[in-house]
N, C-alpha and C positions, 0 to 999 in steps of 0.2 A: 324851291326847286325850279321856278320859272326861268332862272338864269341859264339853266342847262339847255333850254330850247333854242337859244341863240346860236348854237354851234351845231355842226353836222353830228347826227347820231349814228354811231357805227356799231353794227352787230357783227358777231363772228361765228363761224361754223365750229362745231365741236371738234372736227379733225384738226383745227388750228391749235388746239390745246395740246402741248407736248409736256408730258409729266416727266420731270427730271429726277433721275435716281443716281445715286453713287454707284461705284463699282461694287461687285459682290452683293448687290441688293441693299447696301447701306445708304440711307439718305444723308449724304454728307452735308448738304445745305442745312438740313434740319439741325444737325449736330452743331454746325458753325453758328447758326442763329441763336442757339441756346448757350453758347460760350460767351462769357463776359470777361471784361478786364477790370481789375480791382486795384484802386489806389488806397493805401492806408496813409492818411495825411494828418498833419498837426496844424492846428490853427495858431498862427503867430501874427499878431498885429493885423488881423483881418485878411491875412494871406494864408494859403494852404501849402505847407511844405511837405512834399512826398517823402515818407519814411520807408515804406516797403511797397512792393508791387507783387501781384500774382494774377493768375487766371482763375476762373471759376465756372461753374455749370449751373444753369437754371434747371431745377428738378420739379417745379410746379408752376402752373399758370398764374398763381398769385404771388410770385416773387421769392420763392425759397431758392437759395444758392448754396451749393456745397463747395468748399475750397479747403486750403491748408489753414491750420490754426496759427502757425507761427507768423503769418503775414497779416493777420487781422486782430491778434490779441496784443494788448499793450505789454511791452517788454523793454529792457534796456536798449536793445537793438532796434526795435520797432515801437517807438514811443509816440504813436499817433493817437488821435482822438476822433477822427472822422473816416468813415469807410465810403468811398466814392465808387459807384458802379457804372461802368461804361458798357453800352449795348451796341449791337450791330444794327446800323441803319442800312448800310450798303456793304455786302460781303467783300467787295473789292477795295474797300477803303478802311481807314482806321476807325475804331469804335468811338462813339460819342458819349461823353459823360452825361448821364441822365438822372441818376437817383443817388440817395444816400441809404445805406443799409445799417442794420444793427446785428450784433451777434446774438442769436437765439440760444444755440447750444454749441458747446465746444469741448473737445478733449485734447488738452495740450500735449499729453503723452502720445496719443495716437496721431497727433498733428492733423486733426480734422475739425472743421467748424462748419456750422450751418447758419447762414445769414438770412435775414428777412429784409426785403426792401421796405422801408418805413417812411421815407420822406422824399420830397422833390429835391432837385439839385440845390435849390435856394434855401432848403431847410424846412419848407412847409410840410406839415404832417399830412400823410396820405390817409384819408378815412377809409374804413372798410368798404370794399366794393368799388372804390374809385380808381384803383390801379388797372390800366388796360391789361387785357389778356396777353400774357407773354409766352413766347415759344419755349418749350421745355422738352427734356428727353426722359425716356423711361429708365428707371433705376432697375438694374438687373441683379445678378448674384455672381459672386466670385467663383462659385462652383461651376459656372459655365466654361471656365478657362482651363486648358491643359498645356503642358509643355509643348512648344513649337506651334501653338495656335497664333494666328495673326491678330494683331490689335491695331486699332486706329487711335491716335492721340490728338486731342484738340486743345488749342490754347494760343497764346500770343507770343511770337518769337522775339518781340522787342518791347520797349516800354510804352506800348499802346500807340506807337507811331506808325504802325502798319496794320494790314488786315489780319483777321484770324487765320490760322494755318492748321493744317493737319499733317501728322507724321505717321509713318507706318513702321511696324516692327513686330517681332515675334517674342513670345514668352520663352526665355532661356533658362529660367530657374525659379524655384519657389524657395524662399527663405523662411524658416520657422523660428519663432520666438514665443515666450510664454505670455501671450496677450489674448488668448481665446482660441476658438475653434478655427481651423483652416490656416493657411499660410499667413505669415505676418507681412510678407512682401512678395510681389512678382518682380522678376528681373527681366530687363530687355536691353538690347543693343541699339535700339532706335536712338537717333540723335535728337534729343528733346532739349531745347534751350531752357535755361534756368527760369526765365519768366513764364514758362508754361507750367511751372509748379502750381498745383491747385486746380489745374484744368481737368479734362476727362480722358479716361481710357475706355475704349468701346470694344465689345465683342463683335464677332462676325454677324451677329443678329442686330447690331446697332444699339445695344443696351449699354448703359453706363455700368462698368464693372470694377472701376478703380480710379484712383487719383494719383497722377504723377507727382512725386514728392521729393524735395530736397530740403536741406537745412543750411543755408549759407551762414558762414561765420562772420561775414562782413570783413572790414579791414580799414586801414588808415589810408591806403592808396588805391586808386582805381585798378581793377583787375577783372578777370572773367567772372568773378563772383561778387564784385562790388563796383558800381559805376557812379560817376558824378553826372547828373542829368539836368541840374538847374542851378541858377545863381541864388543860393540860399542866404548869402551874407551881404547881398546888395552892393558888391564891389564892381559889378559890371563884367565879371569873368566867371566862367565855369571851370573850376580847377579843384585841386586837393584841399582848398580851404573851405569848400562847400560840403554839404551833407552827402555822404556816399551811400547810395541805395543798394542794399545787398540783393543779389540775384541768384547766387549759387552757380556751380558748374553745370555741365550737361547732365541731365537726369537719366538714371538707369533703373530707378526703383519706383514701384507703383504700390500704393496702399490699397489692398482689396476693399471694395465698397462694403462688403459684409461687416467690417468692423465699424462702419458708420451707420448701420441701419437703425440702431436704437436712437441715435441722435436725430436722424431724419424722421423717424416715426414720432418722436416727441414734438418736433417742430411742426409737423403736419397737423397734429391735433392740439397744438398750443399747450402742451403739457410740460411744465417746468417744476422741478422738485427743489424745495428749499430745506436744508438741514438746519433746524432751529436751535437745537442744543448747542451751547457754546463749549468747545473743547477747552481743556486746560491749556495754559500758555506754554507751548513747546518751542524752544529756541530753534531757529533754522540752522542747518549745519554751516559752520564757519570754515571748516577745513575744505581743501579742494577735493573734487571727485577722485576716487581711486578704485582700482580693481586688483584682485589678487587670486591666488589659488586656481590657476588655469589648468584645466584638465579636459580630456576627450572621452566621449562615450559613443557607442554605436547606435544608441537609441535613448529615448526619454521615458521615464516611468514616473507619472504623477509629478512632473516638473523637476525631477532629479535624475541624475545619470543612472541608467540601468546597471552599468558596470563601468569601471575605469580602465582605459586601454592606453598603451603606449605606441601601438602600431596597428595597422589594418591590412587585411590580405588583398589579393587580386579581386577585381569585380566588386569592390566596395560600392554600395549604393546608399549608405546612410552614415552620417558622421555629424557630431555636435561638439561645439566648444562650450564648456561651462566655466563660469568664473563668479567669484564673490564681488559685490560692488558696495560702495558706501559714499555718502554725501552727494548723491545724484539728485537732480531736479528735472522738471519738465523742460527747462531752458537749456539743459545740457545737450550738446551735440556730440554724438559718438560715431565712430567709423571703424569698420573691420577691414583690414587689408590682408589678403591671402596671396601668397606666392607659391608656385610649384617649381622646384629646382631653380629658385631665384627669379623666375619670370612671373609677373603679375597674373593672377588667376581671377579674372573679373567675374566669372560665373558665380563664384561663391563669396566674393567680396561684398561688403555693404558700404556704399558711399555715405558721406555725412548725412545723418538724419537725427531727428529729435529723440531723446531718451523716452522709452515707452514704459519703463518700470517705475518703481517707487524710489524711496530714499536709500534703502539698503536691502540686501538680500542675495539670492542666488539667481543667476541669469544664464540663458543659453542662446546660442545662434547656430543654426545648422540646416541640414536638408536631408530628405529621404527620397527614395525612388529616383535618384539621379546618379549617374556613373561618375566616380572619382578616378581619374587616370592615375596610374602608378607614378610615384615620385615622392620627393621630400617636400612637405607642405610646412609653411610657416604662417601662423596667424598672429597678426599684430593689432592690438586694440588701441585706438586713439580716442581721447576725450578732450573736447574743445581744442582739437588740433594738435594735441600732445600725446605721444605714446605713453601708455600706462602699463604695458606688459605684453608679452608674447609667449607663444608656445609652439613647439615643432612636433610633427608626427610623420611617420613613414607609411605610405600606402603602397602595397605590392608584396609579392611573394606568396607562398602557400600559407593556408590557414594553420595556425599553431594551436595545439591543444594545451594551452597554458592553464595552470591552476587559476581559478577565478571565483570570486564571490559576486552575487548580483541580486537585483530585485528585492531590496530591503523594504519591509513593511513593519509598522509599529502597532501595538495594541496592548491589551492586558490578558492575563491568563484566567480561564475559568477553572472550576473545581476539578475538571478532568485534565487540566494542563494544556488545553487547546487555546490558540491565540484568537481573541475576539476583538473587534473594533473596525475602524474604517481605514486604517493604514497610515494616517498622517496627523490625526488630532487625538490626543489623549486627555482624559479628565485628570484633575488633581488627585494625587494618591501617593503611595510610598514606592511603587515599583513600576518601571516601564519595561516592556518586553519588545524584542525585535526578532522577526523571522527573516532569514535570507536563504537564497539558493547557493549551492556550491557545485562546481564541476571540475573534473580533471585534477582533483586533489590527491595527495599522497600522504599516508600516515607518516608522521615524523616532521612535516613541514612546520616551521614557526609561523604563528599567526597571532593577531592581537586585535582588540576592539578598544577604541577611545571614544568616550562620551563627552560632549560639551554642552554647557548651558550659557547662552549669551556669549559665545566665543571663548569661554573659560572652561578648561578641562575639569570635569567633576568625577570621572572614574576612568580606570584603565585596567584591562585584563590582557594577559599574555600567556600563551599556552602552546603546547605541541599538538598538532592535528592528529585525531584518532577516530574520525567519523567516516572514513571511507572515501570513495572517489566522487560520488555524485548523490545529491539529495537536498534536503532542507534542514536547517538548524535554527533553534530558538535560543536566544541569550537574553539576559535581563540586567537592569541596573537599578540600584537602590541608593540614590544619593543621600548623604547626611542631611536631615531636615526634610526629606521627602521631595516630591516633584513640585516645583514652584511654577507659577504661570509664566509663560514666555516661550522663546524659541530654543529648541535643542537640535543637536546634530550628533550623528554617529559615523565614525570612519572605521573601515575594516582593512587590515593590512595582511599581506602574505609575504613572508621573508623580507619584511621592512618596506615593501612597496604598496602604495595605496591601491586597493582593488575595488572597493565600493564605498559609497557614502550616500547619506540621505538625511533629510531634516524632518522634524516633526514639531508640533505645537502642543503645549499643555495649557488648557483653559477649562473653566467650568467644572461641573460636578458629574459624577457617573450617572447616566440615564439611558441605559441600553447601549447599542453599538455606537451611538453618537453622544458626545458629552452635551450637557445642557448649559449653554452659554447665554443665549438670548431666550426671553420668555415673556409671557403676559402681553402679547401684542394686542392692542386695541385701537379702534378707529372712532373718531368723533368728527362732527361737522360744526364749524364755527367761523366767526369773522376775525378772531384774534387768538393769540396763544393763551391768554388768560381765560378767555371764554371757552377755549377747547378743553382746558383742564377741568372745567366744571360741567361740561356738556355730557349728556348720557352716551355711554358706549353702545355702539350698534354695528351691525354688519350690512344694513341696508339704509340708503339715504335717498331723499327725493332729488329730482333734477334741480339744477341751478343753485347748488349750495355754494357759499362763498369760498370755502376751502375744505379739503379733506385732510384731517390730521391723523397721523399714526404715531403711537407711542409704544415703547417697549422697555423692559428692564434687562439688566445684564449682570453677570457675576464672573469674577475671577478671570478677567482677560487683561493681560499685561499691556501697558503702553508700548506702542510700536508694533503690536501684532497686526499683520495685514488682515483686513476683513472687507467684505463686499456688501453693499446695499443695492438691492435690485428691485425695480418696480415694473410690473407688467400690467397691460390693459388688454382685455380680451385675449389673454395668454400670449401676448407679444411684448417683448422687452422694449420699453421706451426710456428707461433710465437705469444706468449701472455705473457704480463708482466703487473702486477699490482703493483704500487708503490705510495707512497705519492707524491703529486705535489711539486716540489722542485725549481721552478723558480718564477719569478715575477707574480703578480696577473693578469695582462693583458699584452698582447704583440703579436708579430707576428713572423713568420718564424721559428717556432719550426720545426726541420729538422730530418728526419729519412732516412737512406739509406740502400739499399739492393744491395750488390756488385754482379756482374756477374750473374744476374738472368737468368735462362733458360726460354724458351718460356712458356707462361702461362698467365692466367688471374689473376691479383693481386688486392686484395681489402684491403684497409686500413680502420679499424674501431676504433673509439674512444668511450670509455664507462666510465660511472660513476655509482657506485652502480649496476653493471651488466646491466645497461640500455644503449643501443646503441644510442649515441647522434649525431654521424656524420659518414659518410662513403663515400669513393670515390674509383672507380675502374680504373685500367690501364692495358692495354693489351700489352704483349710483344710477338713479332713474330706471330706465328700461333694461339696464345691464348690458348694453351693446353700443359701441361707438357709432355715431352717425357716419354716413358715407362721406369721405373726403373728396368731393367732386373736383376740386381744383388740382388734385394730385393725379387725376385720371383723365383720360381723353373723353370729354363729354361732347366733343365734336371735332371736325377736321379743321385745322388751321390752314387757310388757303393763302399762298403767296406766289409770287412769280415775277415775270419781266415782260414788258411790252416792247417789241423791237420793230424797227423798220425793215421790211423784207429785202429791200435793195441794199441799204447801207449796213445792215446787220448791227445797228447800234440801237441802244435803248431810246425810247421816246419819253422825254420828261413831261411832267405836269399833266398827265392824262388822268382824268377822273373815271374810275371804274365803279359802276353801280351793280350791286348784287341784288337781284329781284327776288321778292318773297316767293316762297314755294307755291303759293296758290295762283301765281300769274305766269304766263308765258311771255317771252320777249315781245311777241307781236301785240300783246295786250297792254304793254307798258305805256302809261299816259302821264308819267312824271308826278303821280300822286305820292304823297309821303307814306301812305299806308302800304304802297307797293315796294318800298325800299327796305331791304333787309340789312344792308351794310354798304358803306362807301370806303373806297381807298383811292389814293392818288400816288402816281409814280414819282420817284425822286429824279434827280437829274440824270441818272443812268437808266431810268426806265423800270426800276424795281418797285414792287408794292407788296403789302401784306394787309389782310383784313384782320382787324383786332377782334372781331366777333367770330367765334367758331361756328362752322356749319354743322347742322344736325346730321347724323349718319342716316343713310338710306332715305334721304329726302331729296327731291328734285329741285334744282335751282336753274335760273337763267342769268345771263350777264349782259349789261349794256355798257358801252364805252363812249365817252365824249372825246372827239379829236377832230380837228379840222384837216381837210385835205386827204383823207383816206377813204378807200372804198368800204362801204358798209358790209357787214357780215352779221349773221345771226346764229345763236346757239341756244337750244332749249333742253331742259330736262337732263342735266348732268348731275351726278350724285357721287358720294363717297361712302365707303363701308368702314366698319370699325377697324379693318385691317389697313386702312389708309388714314391714319390720324394726322398726318402732316403732308400736304400736297404742295408741290412747287411746279408751276406751269409756265410755259412760254407761249405768248400770244404774238403772232406774226401779223403785222399790218401792212397793207399794200396801198401806195398812194394812188389817188384817182386823177 
């Protein structure tokens, strides 16, 4: 520290510290500093060829980043093998490549990935605790957002050639799909460039509540969604012979952050689930993706249309398009184009995004609590850029009291003839029953019911209606050979027109209101699968076990049946995966493992059709997770700018010394024990302390700079409400 004495020591007064805040109370600089630029590159002859680019957001001080999955997962379009992370050194300049990251968790369907900074830019592994404290933002909840709320979007508007930018916009619509609770998408009219995909969307409180998302199809020629940015074939030119980096069009969709919380939670606690059991070899679909049976419904009942409609009245506020799909994958890009009277209706359209469902099934897209103007609407679905079907509906006019069936539920009949069950899953047996509501019916109307098993008709009834105008009716089917495991569907018609439809699954054996499909869940602790099968079963385990194994048996579940594996820690989901069943119909010892679990209470849940069918808990150590300190504000991150009072320009190469809380500025004698942290301004006068300041603790600052009048400031502090402070220090020449 002796070298510091050779220059003038300059102290500054506390009033010279100007705390910068964004408009509406949002700390824009903090958001920008936490925004990163990501290159997904491929190593070719010791060169890195950029394959895809995106923005991302730091969500913890130890280098967790949330971004889009399509730009960091290896695919035909993005066949990279290295993830390069660029950070903000100067908010007025382009980001600087600093680190390499790895994918810790990802969901290709949701198009969300959580990265972890793991290596220096040159590839050297970063040991635990060696990464500097990084700026990060607080993760909020999508429930904070309502229609017409203002949002701020952060990301990079170009290929990392310019500084981070923010855009402003309002929430114009919520789009619903069958992917969990809450809306699947926010819509906005903000002009968000494609390279900002994967960045952040922030509420008025400054919390991260969503991820701007697109899904570029790429192309063979440069366009707004695909650009040539480097000479990748070494011919000295940048043209159509080089690699075209996909960017996508302007973004209008935001994936709510709530759909990412389980991925984030797993990454924060280093929890990664491995499914050990090997499924049977199931061939991937070779046929192109397709969609069929387009129909409309005013609402959704357990993932199926409540009733089928051909038109809607004035003041419609809820409308959903349903369709069957097949041969879809997580790499499929789909789009919904909606027009009203031939004019594009962007509010309810869905631009190109990744497919969020499975390989085949029933899907819906729609919205509620939003006004649909009167007119003739046409919905056109595109898959990988090609139209696969469309459907029209008229909105407007007085409500019609049309005969209708609605709200189908399935079950079995008890001895008194009452329907029992859960509505969508039935055990194997001889008879399936369905109850549905009817309204505005007239005796004498022709009606029919058609039952399908795996898309093949197995039963049909046709009759004349004689049950009155309004009420509930129960019908049943007894297929030859009984109910087999798999997917069933029923359709109800009135005068030849489809009025209601719903699906159900048959699996397992009768065991009360829910069938018994999964059972005998047991936990063991071991270092390998072979050891786990011999280890004693228990519900409590000591700390620091090598892995927690869970095994269960299953019965009579058909291949292709969608099922969900969910794992919770301390009653919070950190892993959830829904996939078609890919192994034999009945068996035992399906195995899942959790390596190196920290102390906590772990709960394995098995679901079908979102119904929990089995659950088992295991406690590790004290049964409670340790506090994730680096995902919380354990101190204030202090940054700012030192500027010349007259020139109003930043002063470069200024060393700023933060004095330990036990000393005042006047007591500073350049002893090393007095120094809490050091920072040096860049060429524009900006600085940031890597070490956080403790809350409610008094500090002083000393600056080294030649030619400026000394000032002094003692005993300033930050509270927990000020986790990220940006200050301006004005210096006057002497």
